[in-house]
N, C-alpha and C positions, 0 to 999 in steps of 0.2 A: 796315861800310863803306858810305858813301853812294853810291847808284846815280846814275849820270849818264845821265839820260833826256831825249830831245828831247820837244817838245810832242806829246802822245798824239793829239790831233785831227789834227795834221799827219802823224803816222805812219799813221793810218788812211786819210787821203786819199791819201797816197803809195802805200800797199799796194793800195788799190782801183784807182788809176790803173795800177799795174804789172800787175794782174790783168786789167783790162778792156781796156787798151791805148790808151785815149783819155781825154782830160780830160772830154769830154762824157759818155762812158760811165760814168766815175767819178761825175760830177755826178748823173746819173740814178739811179745805185744809192744814193747817199748823200742824195738829195733836197735838193741844194743847187745853187747856180748854178755854172757852169764857172769863173767868176772866183774863187769861194771856193776851189775845188779848186786852181787855179793859185797862189793866194796861200798856201795851206797848204804846197804843195810848195816854194815859194820860201822860206818861213819855216823849213822843215826843212833845206834846203840851208844857210841862214845859221846855223842852230843847230849843225850838225855840221861845217860848213866844207868840204863835199865837193859837187862837181857831180853831181847824180843824173839830170838830164834834159837833153836837148839838142834843138834845133830839127831837125825832120825833115820836109821838104816844108812843108805848111801846118799841121803839128801838132807834137807832141813825142814823143820816144822816149827810152828809158832809156839812160844811159851804161853802160859796162862795170861800173863800181862800183854804179850804180843797179840793174842786173839782179841782181847778187849780193845787194845789200841788200834788194831786193823779195822775193826768195825767203826770206831769213832772217826778214823781217818777217811774211810769210805764215805761216811755221811758228810764230812767236811768238804771233800773233793766234789761230791755231788752238788753241794751248795754253790761251790765256785763255778762248776760247769753250768748249772742252771742260770746263775747270774750272768755268766758270759754269753750263754745261749740267748738270753733275753736281749742283751745288747746287740748281738750279731743279727738276730732276727729283726730287730728294729731298724738296722742299717741296710739290710739286704733281704729281698724277697725270694732269693734263689734257694733252691733245694740242693744241698751239698751231698753228692753221692760218690762214695769211694767204690771203685770197681776194679777187679783184676784186669791188667792191661790188655790181654788178648781179647777178652769178652767185650771190653769197651771199644776196641778198634774194629773188631770183626762183626759185632752184632748190634751195638748200640749207637755208634756214631751216625750211621745212615738214617737213624730213626729218631734223632733228637727232636725234630719238629713234631713228630707224632707223639712223643712222650710229653712234651710241653703242652700240646693241645689237650692230651688226656688229663693233665694236671691243671686244667683250667687257665692255661697261659702262663703259669709260673715258670720262671727261668730255671735252668739247671747248671750247676757246677759239677762236671764229671771229672773226677780225679783218679787217674790210673794208679794202682798200688801193687806192691809186691809183698807186702806184709799186712797184718791186721791193723786197722786204724784204732785210735784211742778215742772212744766216745766221751770219755771223762773231760776232754778239753772243751767240749761244747760247740765245736765247729764242724761236726759231721752229723748229717741227718740220717743217712742210710748207708749200708754196705751191701754189695753184691759180690759174692765170692764162692769159689769151689772149695768145699770142705769134705773131709772124710771123718765120720763119727764125731761131730762137734759136740761140745758141752758148753752151754751158754750160762754165764753167771746170772744171778737173779735180776740184775738191772738191765739185761739184754733179752731180746726175744728174737728167735729166728724161725723161718719157715722155708722148707725146701720147695722150690718151684720146678725143678727139672733134675731128674736122675739120668744122666747120659750113659751110653755105652762108651767105654774107653777102648780106642782102637790103636793097633800098632800099624803105623802108616809110613810110607816112603814114596819117593818119586818113582814114576814108571820106569825110568832108566835104571835106578838102583835095584828095583825088583827084578828087572830082566837080567841083571848081572848076577843074581843069586837064585837060580832055579831050584837050588837045594832046600830053600826055605819053604817047606810044605806043611810044617806043624809048629805049634807054639814052642815046643822044646828046641826046635832048630834055630829059633831066633836068638837063643843065648849065645850062639857062635858068631853073630853078626855085630857090626859096630852099632851100638845103641846110643841114642842121643838122650842125655839126662838133663834134669833141671838142677836143683841144688845138690842132689846126691843120687845114689843108685836105689834109694828106698822105694821110689814110686814103681820102678820096673820090678823090683823084688816083690813088692806087694801085688803087682799085676800078675806075675808068674804064679804066685801063691794062689790067687783067685782062680787061675787057670788049671790048678792042680799040680803045678811043678813046685814041689816043696823044697827041693835042694837044687840051687842054681850055682853054676861056676862063677868065678870072678867076672863081673860084667865090664865090658870095654866101652869106650866112647867118651866124647867130651861132655862137660857139665856147663850149662849155659845160664842157669839160674832163673830163667823166665820161660814160661810155656810158649809164648809167641815166638821167641827166638828158636826154640826147639823145632817148631813147625817150619820156620824159615830155613833152618838147616836141613830139614827133611826135603823141602822143596828144591834145595840146591844139590840134592843127592849125597848128603854127608852121612846118612845112616837112617835108622828106624826111630821114629819118635812116637810117644804116646800122646794122643789127643782125643778129646771128647767128640762125639758125633755132632754135638751142638756147634762146636768150633770148626770142624772139618767138613761139614755137610756140603757146602758149595764147592770147596776144593775137590772133593771126591766126585761130585757131579760133573765138574769141568774136566776131570781127568788129570788134574795137576798132582794129585796124590792118589795112592792106591792102598787098600788094606792088604797087608802082607799075608795074613791068614784070617779066615772068618772066625769071629769070636762073639760072645755075648757077655762081656765082663762089665759089671757095674760096681764101682768101688765107693763112690761118694755122690755128692750132688751139688747143684747150684742153689745157694741159700740167699734169701733176703733177710737182712738183719737190721734191727734198729733198737732204740731204747724201749723197754717194756712199757713205760708210762706214756710213750708217744705212739703206740701201736695203732690206735684208732683215729689219729689225727687225719684230717681230710687228705692232705697231699701224700702222707705216708701210706694210707690205705689205698689211695688211687694208684700209686706206683706199684704197690704189691699186686693189685688187681690187674694192672697192665702186664706185668711179668707173667702172671698165671694165664692170661688170655693169649699172650703172644707166644709163649713157649709151653703149650699144653703137654702134659706128660702123665700117662697112667701109672708110672712107677713112683711119682712124687708123693711123699707123705709129710705130714706136719711134724715138726720137732720144736717143742717149746721149752 
């Protein structure tokens, strides 16, 4: 009997929307634009002839039929992911870890042999990422990422292992050129190096007690490690965690512009909830906690 299936890309977009609760959240997880997610959902509705979402305020919400369908699709995609994961596990003994690029290059690359030894000799696939991975595909075992106030769906579990200070840093030459920068407020007048938007700097200023900031200047580089490189080249002031900048500060390649003690988020270890206590997953989590001990870290499940 021939199966009657709707477009699978549309199904995946709809399930992700149902799980994240917003079109933008689904777009971020799938690494596509929000218009692509909206179009996929519309195509799915046309394909099956049922209204799955409806306007709610300034966004979208699931209809009654949409809620039931989203739960069913989540179970169906979990089955596909489990089956794929079994095949992948049978063909490779490597542990696939997705990690933000800067942390991978600055703190993990030099310790790969140490990690593999801690995992009992199991090999590692270390994949640098700039957006959240999709665990439903079955080819990701763990994620290591910096997040602010995360909310994990039921199928994922996360634990913070380090809550860093977020520092405003620049090269020694840049700092010497700006002796007027003696307070947090004075930094708003300097060229600031941004990642995707000015949001991170605005959030940082808010944590520092500066609730009204002027229009912030500076380039947007999309990646934290590029922001650090730009700061090293004297292009402006970058925000970086003390976990990432520690050695650069010790060597004098970067300097903190003004002393602060601002903590906005943390480094999280994330995996599927059903795999939390697997030997390799538990061992990697233990290695992170031992290697980056932090009194400010707390569990978030």
